[in-house]
C-alpha positions in Angstrom: 64.9 106.9 96.2 62.4 103.5 96.4 64.8 101.6 97.7 66.7 101.9 101.1 69.9 102.7 101.2 71.0 99.6 102.3 69.7 97.9 99.4 71.1 100.7 96.7 74.1 98.8 94.8 77.0 101.1 95.1 80.2 101.4 92.9 83.3 102.9 93.4 85.9 103.6 91.0 89.3 103.7 93.0 90.3 101.5 96.0 93.1 103.6 97.7 93.2 105.1 101.0 90.3 107.7 100.3 88.4 104.2 99.7 89.4 102.7 102.6 88.2 105.5 105.0 84.8 105.7 102.9 84.6 102.0 103.2 84.8 102.4 107.1 82.0 104.7 107.2 79.9 102.2 104.4 80.0 99.6 106.7 78.6 101.6 109.9 75.6 102.0 107.6 75.8 98.3 106.1 75.9 99.9 102.3 76.6 97.5 99.4 79.8 98.8 97.8 81.7 97.1 94.4 85.1 98.4 93.9 87.0 99.1 90.7 90.5 99.4 91.2 93.8 98.8 88.9 96.1 97.5 91.5 95.0 94.1 93.2 96.8 94.8 96.5 95.1 98.4 96.7 94.4 99.4 100.5 90.9 98.1 99.8 91.9 95.0 98.4 90.3 93.0 101.1 87.5 95.3 102.7 84.7 94.2 100.3 83.5 91.0 98.5 83.3 92.3 95.3 86.8 94.0 94.6 87.0 94.2 90.7 90.8 94.4 89.5 90.4 96.6 86.4 91.8 99.8 84.3 89.4 103.1 85.6 90.5 104.8 82.8 89.0 102.2 80.3 85.6 103.0 78.6 84.5 99.2 78.4 85.6 98.6 81.8 84.2 101.3 83.7 80.6 100.6 81.6 80.8 96.9 82.3 81.4 98.0 86.1 78.7 100.3 86.2 76.0 99.2 84.2 74.1 97.2 87.3 74.9 99.7 89.9 72.4 102.2 91.2 74.6 104.9 92.1 78.7 105.3 90.9 80.8 107.3 92.4 84.8 108.2 92.8 87.9 108.3 95.0 89.9 109.5 92.3 89.0 111.9 89.2 91.2 110.4 86.4 88.8 107.9 85.3 86.9 107.3 82.3 84.0 110.0 82.2 82.8 109.3 78.7 81.9 105.8 79.9 80.1 107.5 83.2 78.3 109.5 81.1 76.8 106.5 79.4 75.9 105.2 82.3 74.1 108.4 83.4 72.4 108.4 80.1 71.1 105.2 80.8 69.6 105.4 84.5 72.7 105.1 86.6 73.1 108.1 89.2 76.7 109.3 88.9 78.2 111.5 91.1 80.0 113.5 90.7 78.2 114.3 87.4 80.3 113.4 84.5 80.0 116.7 83.2 81.2 117.7 86.2 84.1 115.9 86.3 85.5 116.7 82.4 85.3 120.2 83.5 87.8 119.3 86.8 89.9 116.8 85.1 91.3 119.4 82.6 92.9 122.5 84.7 92.6 124.6 81.8 88.7 124.1 81.7 89.2 124.4 85.3 90.3 127.9 85.1 87.9 128.9 82.2 85.2 128.1 84.4 86.4 130.2 87.4 87.0 133.1 85.2 83.5 132.9 83.3 81.5 132.6 86.7 83.5 135.7 88.3 85.3 133.4 90.8 88.8 134.8 91.8 91.7 132.8 90.7 95.6 133.3 90.1 96.0 135.0 86.6 96.8 132.3 83.7 97.5 131.3 80.2 96.7 128.4 78.2 99.3 126.8 76.1 99.9 123.7 73.6 103.4 123.2 74.4 106.7 124.7 75.3 107.3 127.0 72.3 103.9 128.8 73.1 105.0 129.7 77.0 107.6 132.3 76.7 105.0 134.4 74.3 102.0 133.6 77.2 102.0 136.9 79.1 102.8 135.4 82.3 106.0 136.0 83.8 108.6 134.7 86.0 108.0 133.2 88.6 105.3 131.2 87.8 103.7 127.4 88.0 103.2 125.0 84.8 100.6 122.7 85.5 99.5 120.1 82.9 96.0 120.0 81.9 95.3 116.5 82.5 96.5 113.4 84.7 98.5 115.6 87.3 97.7 115.2 90.9 99.3 115.4 94.3 102.3 117.7 93.3 102.6 115.6 90.1 102.5 117.4 86.7 103.5 120.7 88.2 106.6 122.5 88.1 107.7 126.0 89.7 109.6 128.0 86.9 111.4 130.4 88.9 113.6 132.6 86.3 114.0 132.7 82.6 116.5 130.1 82.8 114.3 127.7 84.2 112.2 127.8 81.1 113.8 124.9 79.3 112.7 122.4 82.0 109.0 123.2 81.3 106.8 120.4 80.4 106.1 120.3 76.5 102.8 119.5 76.5 99.5 121.2 77.0 99.6 123.3 80.5 98.0 126.0 82.4 100.7 128.7 83.4 100.0 130.0 86.3 100.9 133.4 88.0 102.7 132.8 91.3 100.8 134.1 94.4 102.1 136.6 96.6 100.9 134.2 99.7 100.0 134.7 103.2 98.9 131.1 103.9 96.7 128.4 102.0 93.6 127.4 103.2 91.0 124.6 102.2 87.5 124.4 102.8 85.3 120.9 102.2 81.9 121.3 101.1 79.1 119.3 100.0 75.7 119.4 98.2 72.9 116.4 97.7 70.7 116.4 94.8 68.3 118.3 96.7 70.5 121.4 96.6 71.5 121.2 100.1 74.8 122.3 100.8 77.0 122.0 104.1 80.6 123.3 104.5 83.2 122.2 107.3 85.4 125.1 108.9 88.3 126.3 107.3 91.8 124.1 107.2 95.1 125.6 107.0 97.7 123.7 104.9 101.5 123.6 105.2 103.3 121.9 102.0 106.5 119.6 101.9 108.8 122.1 99.8 110.3 119.3 97.8 107.1 116.9 96.8 104.7 120.0 96.8 102.1 118.0 98.8 100.4 118.7 102.2 102.9 117.8 105.3 100.2 119.6 107.9 96.9 120.8 108.5 95.5 122.6 111.2 92.1 123.0 111.6 90.2 125.2 112.1 92.1 127.7 110.7 94.0 130.3 112.5 92.3 133.5 110.5 89.9 136.2 111.4 86.0 135.4 111.3 85.5 137.6 108.2 88.0 135.6 106.1 86.7 132.2 107.2 83.3 133.5 106.2 84.7 134.7 102.8 86.3 131.5 102.2 83.2 129.5 103.2 81.1 131.4 100.7 83.4 131.4 98.2 83.8 127.1 98.2 79.8 127.0 98.7 79.9 129.4 95.1 81.6 126.8 93.7 79.6 123.8 94.0 76.7 125.6 93.5 78.1 126.8 90.2 79.2 123.5 89.3 75.8 122.3 90.1 77.2 119.3 91.5 76.8 116.4 93.7 79.0 115.1 95.9 82.0 116.4 98.0 84.2 119.1 97.0 87.3 120.3 98.3 88.3 123.8 97.2 91.8 124.8 98.1 92.8 128.7 98.3 95.5 131.0 97.9 95.1 134.1 100.5 97.4 136.9 99.6 99.2 139.3 101.4 97.1 141.9 99.7 93.9 140.4 101.6 92.6 138.4 98.3 91.1 134.8 98.3 91.8 133.0 95.1 90.5 129.6 94.2 93.3 127.5 93.2 92.1 123.9 92.5 89.4 121.9 93.5 88.7 118.0 94.0 85.6 116.5 93.5 85.7 113.6 96.1 87.3 113.3 99.5 90.8 114.9 100.1 93.5 115.1 102.5 92.5 118.5 103.8 89.7 116.6 105.4 91.1 113.6 107.2 90.8 115.4 110.2 87.3 115.2 110.6 87.1 111.6 111.0 87.9 112.5 114.8 88.2 116.1 115.4 84.2 116.8 114.1 81.1 115.5 114.3 80.7 114.3 111.2 83.2 113.3 108.8 84.3 114.2 105.4 83.3 110.6 104.3 79.8 110.4 106.0 79.3 113.8 104.3 80.1 112.3 100.8 77.8 109.1 101.3 75.0 111.6 102.8 75.4 113.9 99.3 75.2 111.1 97.0 72.4 109.0 98.7 70.8 112.5 98.7 70.2 112.6 102.5 70.4 115.5 105.0 74.0 117.0 105.2 75.8 115.9 108.5 76.9 118.4 111.3 79.9 119.8 110.2 80.3 121.6 113.5 84.4 120.7 115.3 84.5 119.1 118.4 88.1 120.2 118.8 91.1 121.6 117.9 92.9 119.3 115.2 95.9 119.0 113.1 96.8 116.4 110.3 100.9 115.0 109.8 100.7 113.3 106.4 103.0 110.2 106.6 104.7 110.2 103.6 107.5 107.8 102.6 111.4 108.9 103.7 113.3 110.2 100.6 115.6 107.5 99.3 114.0 104.7 100.6 112.0 102.3 98.5 110.5 99.0 99.7 108.2 97.0 102.6 107.7 99.9 105.0 109.0 100.2 108.3 107.4 102.8 110.6 109.9 103.8 113.2 108.8 105.6 116.1 105.1 104.5 115.9 104.7 103.1 119.1 105.7 106.4 120.6 102.9 107.6 118.6 100.6 105.5 119.4 101.0 106.5 123.6 100.7 110.3 122.5 97.0 111.4 123.8 95.2 112.5 121.4 96.8 111.4 118.9 95.4 109.1 116.3 96.9 106.9 113.8 95.9 106.0 110.1 98.0 103.7 108.5 96.9 102.8 104.6 97.9 99.3 104.2 100.6 100.2 101.2 102.6 96.9 100.9 105.6 99.5 99.2 106.9 102.5 100.5 109.1 104.9 98.0 109.9 108.5 98.3 107.3 110.8 99.3 104.5 108.3 99.0 101.4 108.8 101.3 101.7 105.8 103.7 99.3 107.3 106.3 98.4 110.0 108.3 98.3 111.0 111.9 95.3 113.0 113.1 96.0 115.1 116.7 93.2 116.8 118.6 93.4 119.1 121.6 92.2 122.3 123.4 93.5 125.0 122.0 95.5 125.5 118.5 98.9 125.8 120.1 98.7 122.3 121.7 97.9 120.7 118.7 100.7 122.4 116.2 103.1 121.2 119.0 102.2 117.5 118.8 102.2 117.6 115.1 105.9 119.0 114.9 106.5 116.4 117.5 105.1 113.8 115.5 106.7 114.5 112.1 109.9 114.6 114.0 109.5 111.2 115.5 107.5 109.2 113.0 109.7 108.2 109.9 108.5 105.6 106.9 111.7 103.7 105.7 112.2 100.2 104.5 
């Protein structure tokens, strides 16, 4: 690259909390970042001089935003990949590449990619509508996932019995057999244009049963070395076979029979990597920047045991957020509070997170549980 990194014009599609944390790293390197975001009061709204309010799903809006940029990247994958493909054709570097985005944006194509590349995943079937589900070959209990525009538990339904079939979406979907699961794991990996890769230590995730969003994560996962190596190698295989440049969160199921299945991937910084800001030598946000700038990957070594608690809006509350118990958390040794600057809370909305670091897994798990009981986001 002929320009030095501080001279590059970087465009970011999305100005939410992931963009906010990415910008905190970008400022350290004096990078020039412009943001396209639909909401005028998004978390990034006041962080960059060039904040453009516009629809990142609209072809013309994305194309016009990106055509004067050296690099365009994302903090949210549900964007107009056709416009990104045109920008790439005209010489703009787009990471992750539009061809990769098209696979990941469609959970059906994503599943077929795993199948075609012999990457273990849960048994599945693709259906076009509700009427096709009964004959698809996947027995209850199963999960139904909309092929497009689902995220953070939205567009996903658990169908436990035949009686629940009426609750199914009447849209193109993936019908996925329910894993007999021991635990859910995630590995965040990166790859630059030279093909250099790196992986963060495996993390263990626990989900809120009602919202289906991550409630806690613990890092490194308390698993044996052989399983950690298997999960890491599988994640690196996924990003390499995708030929993707950027950062990729690979979510996995570890089954009671000892199998590891890839569940889904996210081609951007991810909830399962927030803890890396305080707990690792490099954060996932620095690693994303390194990847898209074609720099050597950062050191992913863990400095501490870590846990992350998502701050979700309490059920039944909507309005200006009130963070009950935050002063107590700020007085807790090893706790780091990240509020996302969202002006309104609602049930299960991600309003922030708290990272806990410590000398052992038991310590951080105990503190994480206390934090979850202490802080409440109300209105």
